[in-house]
C-alpha positions in Angstrom: 67.2 45.3 37.1 64.6 48.0 37.4 60.8 48.0 37.8 59.1 49.3 34.7 55.4 49.7 35.0 55.1 46.6 37.2 57.6 44.6 35.1 61.2 43.9 36.0 63.4 45.0 33.1 67.2 44.9 32.8 68.6 48.4 33.4 70.8 48.1 30.3 67.7 47.7 28.1 66.1 50.8 29.6 69.3 52.8 29.1 69.5 51.5 25.5 65.9 52.7 24.9 66.7 56.1 26.4 69.7 56.4 24.1 67.4 56.3 21.1 65.4 58.9 19.2 63.3 61.5 21.2 60.2 59.6 20.1 61.5 56.5 21.9 62.8 58.4 24.9 59.7 60.3 25.8 57.5 57.1 25.6 60.0 55.2 27.6 59.9 57.8 30.3 56.1 57.9 30.4 55.3 54.2 29.8 58.1 52.3 31.4 59.6 54.7 34.0 56.5 56.5 35.1 58.4 59.8 35.0 56.7 63.0 36.0 54.5 64.5 33.3 56.6 67.6 33.0 59.7 65.5 32.4 58.4 63.3 29.6 56.6 66.2 28.0 59.8 68.1 27.7 61.3 65.2 25.9 58.2 64.9 23.7 58.6 68.4 22.5 62.0 67.5 21.0 60.2 65.2 18.5 59.3 68.3 16.5 62.9 69.6 16.3 65.2 66.5 16.4 65.5 63.0 14.9 62.8 61.2 13.0 60.0 63.7 13.7 62.0 66.7 12.4 63.2 64.7 9.4 59.6 63.9 8.4 58.4 67.5 8.9 61.2 68.7 6.7 59.5 66.9 3.7 56.2 68.8 4.2 55.6 71.4 1.5 54.0 74.9 1.7 50.5 73.5 1.1 50.7 71.2 4.2 51.2 68.1 2.1 53.9 65.4 1.7 52.5 64.2 -1.6 50.1 65.9 -4.1 47.3 63.5 -3.1 46.4 63.0 0.5 46.3 59.3 0.2 48.7 58.8 -2.7 51.9 56.8 -2.7 52.5 54.4 0.2 54.1 55.1 2.5 55.1 58.7 1.9 51.6 60.1 1.4 50.2 62.8 3.6 48.0 60.3 5.3 50.7 57.8 6.3 53.3 60.5 7.1 50.9 62.1 9.6 50.1 58.7 11.0 53.7 58.1 11.6 54.2 61.5 13.2 51.3 60.6 15.5 53.0 57.3 16.5 56.2 59.2 17.1 54.3 61.4 19.4 54.6 64.8 17.7 53.1 67.2 20.3 49.4 67.6 19.8 49.6 71.4 19.5 52.0 71.4 16.6 50.5 74.0 14.2 51.9 72.3 11.1 50.2 69.0 11.8 46.9 70.7 12.6 47.0 72.5 9.3 47.7 69.3 7.4 45.0 67.4 9.3 42.4 69.9 8.2 42.9 68.8 4.6 41.0 65.6 5.5 37.9 67.8 6.2 38.4 70.4 3.5 39.1 67.9 0.7 38.2 64.4 1.8 34.9 64.7 3.7 32.3 62.8 1.6 28.6 63.1 1.5 28.2 59.9 3.5 30.0 61.5 6.4 33.3 59.6 6.0 36.6 60.3 4.3 37.0 59.6 0.6 40.4 60.5 -0.7 40.3 58.3 -3.9 39.7 59.4 -7.4 37.7 56.3 -8.5 35.2 55.2 -5.9 32.1 57.1 -4.8 32.0 56.1 -1.1 34.1 56.7 1.9 36.9 54.3 3.1 36.4 53.1 6.6 40.1 52.6 7.4 41.0 56.1 6.2 38.1 57.6 8.1 39.3 55.8 11.3 42.9 57.1 10.7 41.6 60.6 10.0 39.5 60.7 13.2 42.5 59.6 15.2 44.7 62.3 13.6 42.2 65.1 14.0 41.7 64.1 17.7 45.4 63.6 18.6 46.3 67.0 17.1 43.4 68.8 18.6 41.4 69.8 15.5 38.0 70.5 17.1 36.2 71.4 13.8 32.6 70.5 14.2 32.8 68.5 10.9 34.9 65.9 12.8 31.7 64.6 14.4 30.4 63.5 11.0 33.3 61.0 11.0 32.1 59.6 14.3 28.6 59.2 12.9 30.0 57.4 9.9 32.1 55.0 12.0 29.2 54.2 14.4 27.0 53.4 11.5 29.7 51.3 9.8 30.2 48.9 12.8 29.1 45.4 11.9 26.9 43.0 14.0 30.0 41.1 15.1 31.5 44.3 16.5 34.2 44.7 13.9 34.5 47.0 10.9 35.3 46.1 7.3 36.2 48.4 4.4 34.6 45.9 2.0 31.2 45.9 3.7 29.6 47.8 0.8 30.9 45.0 -1.5 29.2 42.2 0.5 31.6 41.5 3.4 29.7 40.1 6.3 32.5 39.7 8.8 34.7 42.2 10.5 38.3 42.8 9.2 41.2 42.7 11.7 42.9 45.5 9.7 39.9 47.8 9.4 38.9 47.2 13.0 42.4 48.1 14.3 42.4 51.4 12.4 38.9 52.4 13.6 39.7 51.3 17.2 42.9 53.4 17.2 40.9 56.4 15.9 38.1 56.0 18.4 40.6 55.6 21.3 42.3 59.0 20.4 38.9 60.6 20.1 37.9 59.4 23.6 41.3 60.5 25.0 40.6 64.0 23.5 37.2 64.0 25.3 35.2 64.2 22.2 31.5 65.1 22.6 30.3 61.7 21.6 32.8 59.9 24.0 30.1 57.8 25.7 28.9 56.3 22.4 32.4 55.7 21.0 33.5 54.0 24.2 30.6 51.6 23.8 31.6 51.0 20.2 35.2 50.4 21.3 34.0 47.8 23.8 32.2 45.9 21.0 35.2 46.2 18.8 37.4 44.8 21.4 35.0 41.9 21.9 35.4 41.1 18.2 39.1 40.8 18.6 38.8 38.8 21.8 36.5 36.3 20.2 39.3 35.7 17.8 42.0 35.6 20.5 43.4 38.5 18.5 44.5 36.4 15.5 42.6 33.1 15.3 39.5 31.9 13.6 36.6 32.1 16.1 35.3 28.9 14.4 38.3 26.6 14.0 41.0 28.3 16.2 43.4 28.3 13.2 45.7 31.3 12.6 43.8 33.6 10.3 46.9 35.0 8.6 50.6 34.2 9.7 51.5 37.8 8.8 49.6 38.9 11.9 52.4 37.3 13.9 55.0 39.5 12.3 55.7 42.5 14.7 56.3 45.1 12.0 56.8 48.8 12.8 55.4 51.0 11.5 52.3 48.8 11.1 50.8 51.2 8.5 47.2 50.1 7.9 48.0 46.4 8.7 47.1 44.6 11.9 49.3 42.3 14.0 49.1 41.0 17.5 51.5 43.5 19.0 49.5 46.4 17.5 46.3 44.8 18.9 47.7 44.4 22.4 49.2 47.9 22.4 45.7 49.2 21.6 44.2 47.3 24.6 46.9 48.8 26.7 46.3 52.4 25.4 42.5 51.9 26.0 43.3 50.7 29.6 41.1 47.7 28.9 40.6 44.8 31.3 43.1 42.0 31.1 40.9 39.4 29.5 42.0 35.7 29.7 41.5 35.5 25.9 44.5 37.7 25.5 46.9 35.1 27.0 47.6 33.4 23.7 48.6 36.7 22.1 50.8 37.6 25.1 52.5 34.2 24.6 53.3 35.2 21.0 54.9 38.4 22.2 57.1 36.6 24.8 58.1 34.0 22.2 59.6 36.7 20.0 61.9 38.1 22.7 65.6 37.6 21.9 68.1 36.1 24.3 69.4 39.7 25.0 65.9 40.7 26.2 65.2 42.8 23.2 62.7 42.3 20.3 63.8 42.4 16.7 61.9 44.0 13.9 61.1 42.1 10.6 61.3 43.6 7.1 58.9 46.5 6.7 55.8 46.4 4.6 56.8 47.0 1.0 56.5 50.6 -0.2 58.3 53.9 -0.5 59.6 55.5 2.7 61.2 58.9 3.5 63.9 57.0 5.4 64.4 53.8 7.4 63.7 53.9 11.1 65.5 50.6 12.0 67.3 47.8 10.3 65.3 44.6 9.7 66.4 41.6 11.8 68.2 43.8 14.3 67.1 44.6 17.9 64.3 47.2 17.6 63.8 49.9 20.1 60.3 50.3 18.8 59.3 46.7 19.3 61.1 46.5 22.6 59.4 49.5 23.9 56.0 48.4 22.7 56.4 44.9 24.0 57.6 45.9 27.4 54.8 48.4 28.0 52.3 45.8 26.9 53.8 43.3 29.3 53.8 45.9 32.0 50.1 46.6 31.5 49.4 42.8 31.4 51.2 42.4 34.7 49.7 45.4 36.4 46.6 46.6 34.5 42.9 46.5 35.4 41.0 43.2 35.7 
């Protein structure tokens, strides 16, 4: 057994994680082993030249796109391919990713300050705006137009602390999915020391309170499970929310360990297999460039994410 971020983990599981793709290895070194920064950054750089990251980059065309439309076919569009590269941890200084991210500002920035990549609606889409802000922030695109996305997202926050793409169509309650996409984007913006960091941190805190009021997946009125699909630990999550994604955000934001998270932590523990690993369910339907893992089998992604969440829960701030 080894100590991994305050959590005791079987050494065989750590070795199994380290035998995976560079995207898994560098995050295992950083998040579970507490390796020196220089060591995990060396491994992170391999994401651009080996394994899943290199395979995704090979599909990029000369215009910086993966599909003709930025937000076209799921899940191979430019939006979702860049999002997956960010989740793999493609180094933030990668010039190809930066060039592609600029397309959101050059072609998607709408007059209301958000991102509109559709051909039918005349308003921005809050989920995509949150995703775009996170991508621009992670990959270090400091174009001043990025701040317009921050303005849009701050205005779009609802009284209950959440966000909802359907607010312009009458929605009066935050959406778990939209809220997750915005919180991830704001978190990356704060980590990049954006100029509005103080305001966005306050918005994040209100967004976390929205999730906490629902115990991450329950009705705040009845306590019933809002949607059983939120209990499926799918990776990549795409635009969808689930309890592991929510908990991994709380960890990434270094949020306090609120007692209202205990229910969701119990869900994660209940999904652990007898071998100490977490399986992955079938992916969300849609086209992919290639499969990362096999459904129903032990998943390095879910095992890594679950272990680092449990490590944070055991040893994080209160």
